[in-house]
Backbone as CSV, one residue per row, in Angstrom:
resi,resn,N_x,N_y,N_z,CA_x,CA_y,CA_z,C_x,C_y,C_z
1,MET,33.800,1.442,17.913,32.666,1.252,17.032,32.878,-0.038,16.247
2,PRO,31.858,-0.867,16.134,32.026,-2.094,15.347,32.202,-1.758,13.878
3,GLU,32.965,-2.549,13.227,33.198,-2.388,11.798,32.505,-3.519,11.056
4,PRO,32.040,-3.279,9.830,31.499,-4.379,9.040,32.569,-5.449,8.841
5,ALA,32.140,-6.660,8.679,33.075,-7.770,8.461,33.914,-7.497,7.221
6,PRO,35.220,-7.803,7.263,36.063,-7.552,6.093,35.709,-8.447,4.908
7,ARG,35.030,-9.537,5.156,34.598,-10.426,4.071,33.289,-11.090,4.502
8,LEU,32.610,-11.661,3.551,31.334,-12.310,3.859,31.546,-13.550,4.718
9,PRO,30.654,-13.774,5.683,30.748,-15.017,6.450,30.401,-16.208,5.553
10,GLY,30.807,-17.383,5.974,30.522,-18.592,5.201,29.030,-18.821,5.012
11,PRO,28.665,-19.596,4.004,27.246,-19.818,3.705,26.489,-20.545,4.807
12,ASP,27.189,-21.223,5.700,26.508,-21.943,6.780,26.309,-21.071,8.015
13,ARG,26.823,-19.847,8.011,26.665,-18.940,9.148,25.314,-18.252,9.076
14,THR,24.704,-18.043,10.214,23.409,-17.347,10.270,23.554,-15.945,10.843
15,ASP,24.782,-15.495,11.048,25.001,-14.150,11.578,26.179,-13.511,10.846
16,GLY,26.444,-12.247,11.166,27.608,-11.582,10.619,27.383,-10.759,9.370
17,ARG,26.141,-10.590,8.945,25.881,-9.821,7.723,25.190,-8.493,7.987
18,GLY,24.698,-8.281,9.172,23.884,-7.100,9.475,24.583,-5.781,9.213
19,LEU,25.749,-5.576,9.811,26.447,-4.308,9.611,26.994,-4.192,8.198
20,LEU,27.300,-5.295,7.565,27.741,-5.273,6.174,26.624,-4.723,5.284
21,LEU,25.394,-5.167,5.520,24.252,-4.668,4.750,23.983,-3.199,5.055
22,VAL,24.010,-2.841,6.326,23.784,-1.449,6.710,24.830,-0.548,6.065
23,ASP,26.097,-0.933,6.136,27.174,-0.130,5.566,27.043,0.001,4.054
24,GLY,26.589,-1.044,3.394,26.456,-1.018,1.939,25.283,-0.209,1.437
25,LEU,24.231,-0.099,2.227,23.016,0.569,1.760,22.789,1.948,2.353
26,ALA,23.299,2.211,3.529,23.015,3.484,4.201,24.002,4.566,3.777
27,ASP,23.522,5.787,3.752,24.402,6.930,3.512,25.155,7.302,4.785
28,ARG,24.493,7.150,5.915,25.093,7.425,7.216,24.556,6.407,8.196
29,TRP,25.400,5.936,9.104,24.930,5.009,10.117,25.842,5.058,11.321
30,GLY,25.352,4.507,12.408,26.132,4.445,13.631,25.480,3.475,14.599
31,TRP,26.040,3.392,15.777,25.505,2.452,16.749,25.778,2.984,18.160
32,GLY,25.124,2.366,19.112,25.346,2.685,20.514,24.893,1.504,21.355
33,PRO,25.267,1.501,22.617,24.841,0.401,23.492,23.343,0.484,23.767
34,ARG,22.746,-0.642,24.060,21.325,-0.658,24.424,21.145,-0.001,25.783
35,PRO,19.992,0.610,26.005,19.766,1.264,27.293,19.680,0.265,28.446
36,PHE,19.957,0.746,29.619,19.823,-0.023,30.863,20.781,-1.202,30.958
37,GLY,21.856,-1.189,30.167,22.857,-2.241,30.261,22.442,-3.588,29.715
38,THR,21.353,-3.632,28.948,20.934,-4.908,28.359,21.896,-5.297,27.246
39,PRO,22.068,-6.586,26.973,23.017,-7.021,25.945,22.613,-6.556,24.548
40,GLY,23.582,-6.375,23.717,23.316,-6.016,22.332,23.655,-4.571,22.045
41,LYS,23.206,-4.082,20.898,23.467,-2.713,20.478,22.265,-2.179,19.711
42,VAL,22.196,-0.871,19.602,21.182,-0.192,18.806,21.900,0.392,17.595
43,VAL,21.381,0.113,16.413,21.975,0.618,15.182,20.988,1.579,14.533
44,TRP,21.473,2.733,14.091,20.641,3.663,13.335,21.246,3.814,11.944
45,ALA,20.402,4.109,10.979,20.871,4.288,9.611,20.013,5.334,8.918
46,GLU,20.639,6.081,8.025,19.935,7.073,7.221,20.194,6.785,5.750
47,TYR,19.154,6.961,4.972,19.228,6.733,3.535,18.623,7.947,2.853
48,ASP,19.385,8.630,2.041,18.915,9.819,1.351,18.302,9.424,0.013
49,ARG,16.988,9.333,-0.030,16.308,8.898,-1.252,16.546,9.846,-2.413
50,ARG,16.784,11.099,-2.128,16.965,12.079,-3.208,18.270,11.859,-3.969
51,SER,19.241,11.214,-3.342,20.536,11.054,-4.015,20.703,9.682,-4.666
52,HIS,19.662,8.867,-4.658,19.770,7.519,-5.223,18.563,7.227,-6.101
53,SER,18.834,6.796,-7.308,17.747,6.317,-8.158,17.563,4.830,-7.899
54,ALA,16.428,4.292,-8.244,16.166,2.863,-8.045,17.183,2.023,-8.820
55,GLU,17.557,2.454,-10.009,18.504,1.704,-10.809,19.883,1.638,-10.121
56,THR,20.296,2.735,-9.520,21.588,2.763,-8.824,21.593,1.795,-7.653
57,VAL,20.530,1.810,-6.869,20.443,0.934,-5.704,20.436,-0.521,-6.136
58,LEU,19.624,-0.857,-7.129,19.523,-2.245,-7.572,20.827,-2.734,-8.199
59,SER,21.584,-1.853,-8.835,22.842,-2.282,-9.438,23.904,-2.588,-8.382
60,GLN,23.724,-2.093,-7.160,24.678,-2.357,-6.083,24.399,-3.671,-5.388
61,MET,23.271,-4.277,-5.670,22.903,-5.516,-4.973,23.431,-6.728,-5.698
């Protein structure tokens, strides 16, 4: 399973932040290969709105 980057990519990079954002905001998430052997991956994420207030979410950003 891919892991979020251990640190932020440099400011000139245009990739490498996706799983970091998913991991930081989602309560549960995972991934799997794309169907039919196409390149890439499918990522799913769940966010439990009942356990987070807007203030809590915004303070994490």
